[in-house]
N, C-alpha and C positions, 0 to 999 in steps of 0.2 A: 748234332747241331742243336744248340740251346733254343728254347722257345721263349720269347719275351712275354711279359704280362699283357702288353698291348695286343699281341697276336692271340693270346688265350681269350681275352675279352672279346676280340673281333670274331673268333670262332664261336663263342657262346652266343653272341648276338645273331650270327648267321644261322645257327641251329634254331634259335627262337623264331626267326623269320620263316625258315623252312617249315617249322611245325605249324606256324600261323597259316601259311598258305595251304598246308594239308588239311587243317581244320576247316578253313573256309571252303575248300572244295568238297570236303566230306559233308558239310552241313549246308550246301548251296541252296537246297530247296527250302530249308527253314529260313535262311536269310532272305530268299525271294519272297516268302510270306511276310517277312518283317518290312519289306520295302515300302508298301503303302503306308504303314504306320510312320516310318521314317520320313517319308515325303510329306504326309499330312501334318505330323506334329512338328518336326524340327524345321522343315522348310517353310511351311505356311504360317506356323505360329511362332517361330523363332527368328528365322532369317528375313522373311519378307517384312515383318514389322520394323526391322532395323532401319528401313528407309525413313522412319519417323525421326531418326537422329538428325536429319537435315533441318529440323526446326531450330536447332541450335545455331544455324547459320542464316535463319530467316527472322524477320520481325513478325512472328506468328500471331494471328488473331483468328479466333474461332469463326467469326463471320466471313473471313476471306478464305478459310481452308488452307491446307498445306500447300497446294499448288498456287493459290492466289496470293499468298503472303509474300512480300518483297524480300529478295535476297540481300542480306546485309554483311555477309562474310564473317569476319572474326570480331565484329563489334561487341557481341555479348561476352566473349572471352576476355577482351580488353577491359570491359567494365568489371568483370568478375575478378580479375587479377589485381585491379586497382582498388577494389572495395575493402575497407577495413574489416567488414564482417567476414570476408573470405578468410582472412588470416585467423580470426577468432574461431570460426567453425572448423577450419583445417587443424588448428592446434588442438582443439578439444577432441576431435575425431581421432587424431594420431595418439594423443595421450591416453584416452580411454581404451583404445585398441592395444596400446603398449601394456597398459595395466592388465588387460585381459590375457595377453600373451604370457606375461610374467606370472600371474597368479591363477587365472582361470584355466589356461591350457594344461598345466601340470596336475590340476586337481583330480581329474578322472584317472590319470596314471597312478597317482598315489593311492586313491581309493581302490583301484583294481589290485594293486600289489598287496594292500592290507586285507582285502576280501579273499585274496588267494591263499592267505595264511590262516583263514578261519577253518578249523578242522571239521565242524559239523555242517554237512550240506544243507540240512533243513534251515538252520539258523542263518546260514550264508544266503540262501535264497530269499528268506524273509527280510534281511537287511537290504539286499539289493532291490527288492520290490518297493520297500519304503523309500529308498533314496531316489528312485527314478519316477515316483508319483508326481512330483512338481513339474516334470517335463510335460505332462499331459494337461496341465492347467494353463488357461490363457493368462497373459500378462495383465489383463484387466482384473482378474481374480487375485493373482499373486501381488500385484501392485497395491490393491486394497488391503491385503493382509499385512504387507510390509509397512504401509503407512499407519495402519492401526497399531501394529506392534511398536512402532517408533514414535507414536504420538507423545508430545511432552506432558499432556494432561492425563490421558487414559491408557497409554501404552505400557505394556509389561516391562519393556527394556528400561524406560525411564523410571518406572516404579522401583526396579532393582537398584538403579543408580541413586535415587533419592534415599532409599533405605540404607545405603552405604554412607550417607551424609554429604553427597555431592549435589550440585545444582542440575536440573534437567537439561538435556541437550536437544536442541532443535535440529535433528539430523537432516530432515528434508528441506530445511531453509538455510542450511549452512553450506557455503561453497567449499569448506574444508572437509565436511563429513559426507557430502553427497556422492563424490566419486567412490568412497569406501562402501557406501550403501549399494551403489551400482554394481561394484565388483562382487560383493558378498552375495547379493541377490542373484547375480548371474551364475555364480558357483552353485548356489542352492537349486537353481532351476535346471542346469544342464549337466552337472558333474555326475550325478547318478546314472543318467542315460548314457553318458560317454564311457562309463565303466564297462558297459556291455561289450563294446568293440574290443577293449583291451583284454577283458576276461576271455573273449573268444580267441584272441591271438595267443594268450598265455596257455589256453587249453591245447593249442596246436604244437606246443614245445614237446619234444621227445622226453618222456619220463626217465629214460635210461641216462640222460645227461645229469639229472639230479642224483640218481643212484651213484654215478661215477664220482661226482664231487663229494658226496656224503662219505664214500669210502676213503677219499683223500682227507677227510676230517673237516670239511667246510661247514660252517654253521649256517643258519637260515639267512642271515644278512649277506654272507658271501655268495650263497646260492642265488639270491635275488640279484646281486650286483653282476655276477659273472655268467649266469644262465638266463634268468627271466628277462632282465632289461635288454641284453643283446638279442634275445629271441623275439622281442616285440619292437625292435628298433625300426624295422621296415614300416610297421603300422604307424608308429610315431611320426616317421618321416612323411608319409602320405598325408596324415591328418594335419601336420604342420604346414605342408604346402597349401592345403585347402583353407586353413586358417589365415595364412598370409594372403591368399587370394581375396579374402574378405577383410583384409586389414584396414582398408580405407572405407569400408562399408560397415556401419554399426547398426545393429538391430533397431528398427524404428519403434516397435511396440514397447520394449522395455524402457527406452529413453523417454518416449512420449508420456507413458503412464506415470513415471517417477518425476518427470520434469515439472518445474513451476517457474514463474517469472523471477523469483528471488535468486535462483541458481542458474539462470540462463547463461551467465558468463562462463560457467564450466560445463553446462549440460547441453548447450546448443550444438548439435552435430549436423553433418551433411544431410542425412535423411529427414530430420525434423525441420531443417531450414528449407529443404526442397518442398516439403508439405506446406509450410507456413507461407513461403514466398511464392511458390509455383502454383499451388492449388487454391489457397485462400486469397492470395493477392493477384492471382491469374497472370503471373509473369512466366509464361510457359517457356519461351525461348531462352531466357536468362538461366532458369534452373535446368533446362535441357543441356545447356553448355556445361553447367556444373556436373550433371550426371555423366556426360561424356568424359569429362576430365577424370572423374572418379573411376569410371570403367577402365580407362587407359592405364591409370596407375595400378589398379588391381591386376590387370593383365601383365604388366611389367613385373610386378612382385611375384606372380605365379611362375612366369618363365625364369626369372632369376633364381627363385627357390628351387625349382625343379632341376635347373642346370647345376646348381651347387650340390644338391643331394645326390644326383647321378655322378658328379665328379668325385664324391666321397665313397662311391661304390654301392650305393643303395638303389633300389628300383624306384624310379620316379613315376609321375602320372603318365608320361609319354616320352 
């Protein structure tokens, strides 16, 4: 009797569940020791504060408190969806996140593949260390460096442009160039650190696979395409899910440091809008509604991406 692919997948999942139950029973005392930490951290500091989401449905004032503020239902959501600013910040957030997904997400994969081809281990470690140093610097420092480098009067980038006979470019004041600066600075900050994950995944690939394809006459490019990339496909899938979960959420620090009023039409995103309207203008309920909308979209993206990747045969997050 033939066994279908569905039956094989079902048996594999059942074995994984049985192994999980065995591991849980074997390490039951260790998990019991973790229980107070789980209750203290996740329940008290993660789930209980979620009650604060109800201020999105109240006309919240600090003087009245959460329980004394009147319930207004979906009034803030109606105001949010009718606001022309909502369309602007949603468009900017989606566009910048799309640019990150297209250009910034593949950067550490490419760097990891290139570093994997470096023959000298000492030189390879030095390159890797130099590349991930920006990750440990705050965006206040990195933003200052970027603004100084791109200054139209004293920046080295514009000095090179002028030496070639062109007019200086106001990078930080241009709605055309600001997204480019945002993406390039993001790659500079995070790509080197991201290579660590992919290099660790590459190191787990069986060397005998490379030896087999070398015997068949495969060059380095074919080895990368047929062995290395399939070997780290699961890692790429997991990180893609995590990135899609943050698709509607853009890092506040980077945007806030690089942002200025001249480029607000392309640089105003949900986190900076929440800070400016919610904290500075004290419209807490209105921005809480925006934050709840943002979280729901992020959850939907994670669930969709996880389901899609599992349907393609890869291991998802859950």
